[in-house]
LUMLOFI-124087 format. One line per field, with one value per residue (C-alpha): x, y, z; residue in three letters. Coordinates in steps of 0.05 Angstrom, whole numbers, always signed. Layout:
BEGIN
px <- (X,...);
py <- (Y,...);
pz <- (Z,...);
code <- (ALA,...);
% end
This chain:
BEGIN
px <- (+147,+161,+100,+132,+140,+66,+58,-18,-35,-4,+21,-35,-87,-56,-60,-133,-147,-115,-151,-217,-209,-199,-234,-224,-181,-195,-163,-94,-54,+1,+68,+57,-11,+16,+80,+45,-3,+50,+102,+55,+28,+96,+98,+24,+34,+95,+57,-2,+45,+73,+2,-21,+2,-71,-90,-32,-55,-127,-101,-55,-113,-156,-103,-87,-142,-131,-57,-72,-118,-65,-13,-60,-77,-2,+13,-43,-10,+53,+10,+15,-40,-58,-46,+29,+20,+22,+96,+109,+92,+159,+208,+262,+261,+186,+182,+243,+213,+147,+182,+221,+156,+123,+181,+173,+147,+75,+55,+31,-34,-84,-65,-107,-128,-155,-135,-75,-100,-64);
py <- (-281,-224,-185,-119,-141,-148,-104,-112,-58,+11,+40,+91,+36,+1,+67,+75,+3,+14,+80,+46,-1,+57,+26,-48,-77,-148,-186,-180,-128,-148,-112,-71,-46,-26,+7,+43,+73,+88,+118,+158,+193,+225,+269,+282,+310,+350,+383,+396,+428,+475,+495,+505,+477,+475,+435,+388,+376,+361,+314,+279,+268,+243,+193,+169,+116,+88,+82,+45,-2,-15,-30,-79,-114,-117,-149,-199,-215,-235,-277,-230,-199,-127,-112,-117,-47,-22,-41,+25,+60,+37,+94,+82,+6,-4,+33,-4,-72,-53,-32,-97,-136,-95,-112,-186,-227,-248,-316,-354,-391,-388,-363,-347,-280,-306,-329,-302,-248,-230);
pz <- (-278,-230,-206,-225,-297,-313,-374,-379,-328,-318,-254,-255,-263,-202,-164,-183,-163,-94,-85,-104,-45,+3,+62,+45,+100,+78,+22,-8,-45,-94,-89,-153,-130,-61,-85,-141,-91,-38,-85,-129,-68,-56,-118,-112,-42,-63,-119,-72,-22,-76,-94,-22,+45,+67,+5,+17,+89,+67,+13,+62,+110,+53,+32,+102,+109,+38,+54,+119,+81,+28,+81,+116,+50,+33,+101,+87,+21,+59,+105,+165,+206,+191,+264,+250,+221,+294,+298,+262,+328,+356,+343,+290,+288,+279,+213,+185,+204,+171,+107,+108,+113,+58,+12,+22,-37,-39,-15,-76,-77,-21,+48,+109,+79,+13,-55,-93,-141,-204);
code <- (UNK,UNK,UNK,UNK,UNK,UNK,UNK,UNK,UNK,UNK,UNK,UNK,UNK,UNK,UNK,UNK,UNK,UNK,UNK,UNK,UNK,UNK,UNK,UNK,UNK,UNK,UNK,UNK,UNK,UNK,UNK,UNK,UNK,UNK,UNK,UNK,UNK,UNK,UNK,UNK,UNK,UNK,UNK,UNK,UNK,UNK,UNK,UNK,UNK,UNK,UNK,UNK,UNK,UNK,UNK,UNK,UNK,UNK,UNK,UNK,UNK,UNK,UNK,UNK,UNK,UNK,UNK,UNK,UNK,UNK,UNK,UNK,UNK,UNK,UNK,UNK,UNK,UNK,UNK,UNK,UNK,UNK,UNK,UNK,UNK,UNK,UNK,UNK,UNK,UNK,UNK,UNK,UNK,UNK,UNK,UNK,UNK,UNK,UNK,UNK,UNK,UNK,UNK,UNK,UNK,UNK,UNK,UNK,UNK,UNK,UNK,UNK,UNK,UNK,UNK,UNK,UNK,UNK);
% end
């Protein structure tokens, strides 16, 4: 069964779960948890920018570390070191490579970053 087809937990619950691990750079993050967090931040920040640009900036700064943690955990889920996140520093190509890695399927079972969590 595809990870995105799990009906037992909502996208908002996945978002809350990812936000709850806001400074946890260890462990693994399944694709649905990561993408729920990453993609729900976009409309949240758009609405915040309509309300107030200053509020949007504060919210963006507040969500920055949780996003980094989610990216690192997602890289761990694909059996890559979290330090690969730094490839995004390379202009143009680095961000594309990082997105490619984040879209990779999870490694099933146990990898060097822990057990597979459902």
